[in-house]
C-alpha positions, 0 to 999 in steps of 0.5 A, a space after each residue: 463487506 469490509 472496504 480496505 484502503 491499501 494506499 491510505 497514509 495516516 498522520 501519526 501527529 497532526 499534519 497540515 493537509 492542503 484541502 482539510 487543514 490539520 488532520 490528526 489520526 482520529 480525523 483520518 480514520 473518521 473521514 474514512 469511515 463516513 465514506 464507508 471505508 473501514 480499514 486503512 493500510 499504508 506507512 504513516 506520514 512523516 511529521 510536517 517539516 521532517 529533516 531527519 535521515 533515512 535511518 531515522 525515518 525508517 525507525 519513526 515510520 515503523 514505530 508509529 505504524 505499529 503504535 497505530 496498529 495497537 491503538 486502531 486494531 480494527 481500523 489499521 493494518 500496519 506496515 514496516 518501513 525499509 530503505 536501501 541506505 540502511 539494509 541491516 536496519 531495514 531487516 531488523 524492522 522486517 524481523 521485528 514486524 513479523 514477530 508483531 504480525 505485520 505482513 507488509 513492508 514498504 515503500 520501495 521507490 523506482 529510484 532505488 533500482 539504481 546499480 549502486 543500491 542493488 546489493 542493499 535492495 537484494 539484502 532487504 528483499 531477500 529478508 522480506 521473502 524469507 519472512 513471507 512479507 509482501 513488499 509495496 513499491 511506488 512506481 512511475 513507469 511500467 518499465 520500473 514495474 518490470 524491472 522489479 518483477 524480473 529482479 525479485 521474482 521470489 517477493 510478493 510485490 504490491 504496486 502503486 503507480 503515481 503515473 497513468 497506466 494503460 489497460 493493456 499494460 495492466 493485463 500484461 503485467 499481471 498475467 506475465 508475473 504472478 507475484 505482482 499485485 496492483 493497487 487501483 490508486 493510479 489516476 487512470 484507474 478511475 477513468 470512465 470505462 477503464 476498469 469496467 473493460 479491463 477487469 474481465 482480462 485481469 486476475 481479479 485476486 491481485 487487484 486491490 483498492 486504494 486511494 492515496 488518501 489523504 492526498 485526494 478526495 477519498 469519496 470520489 475515488 471510492 465512488 468511481 471504483 464502485 461505478 467501474 465495478 457496477 456490472 461485476 458479481 458481489 464476489 468480485 467487488 468483495 475481493 477487490 474492495 477488501 478481500 484480496 487485501 486481507 488475504 495479502 496484508 492481514 487484518 492487523 494487530 491485536 490491540 488494547 484500545 481503539 481510537 
């Protein structure tokens, strides 16, 4: 079974991480490998002290992600960056990524639901749907998830919650909106018996493993999810830990080297 971390963010350059010190791309992938995680997917971390514009960030992260995808073709699934302050540029990144084989754009933010960003967001989301590219969103509430789901029913939306979310809300969201997928990186997903009791009531094919590495202890998060899935058949474990991610986001780019 290939384990895919769908909420892991490599440093393209050496970044200062609070509990590890300076982390490079090689160190990032090696640390994942040591705990049995074979593949990472997520936008690269901006360099320490970044002060550029949103447009510059979109270009930098997209370029860095594609480069990482070429250098670590079996260990990293690229993502193209988008931002509502530059819809035309974001659409060009989606088109460029699609040509390279990228199948995921991100990360949306709940703050972007404001009315003054609606036209720009619609342009980006329409472009993503036209190019059959899923879009990830990092959200702070269930209400934001409902707004995204109802506003953009034609987009495959991959949700990361930075808040605690209750089992009844997870079940309702995924049952009501078939275009929603959920990464299990929310803090509450690792609570004892949370996922264990929830998974029988959720569409398993839309649950994906994720950790928020390098901002959390990846080994403890992996162990927590493994424990919660202990009574599930191997087919469910395979789907949650990697199969669903590979189906949605692909297996990465063809590359010439491996870091």
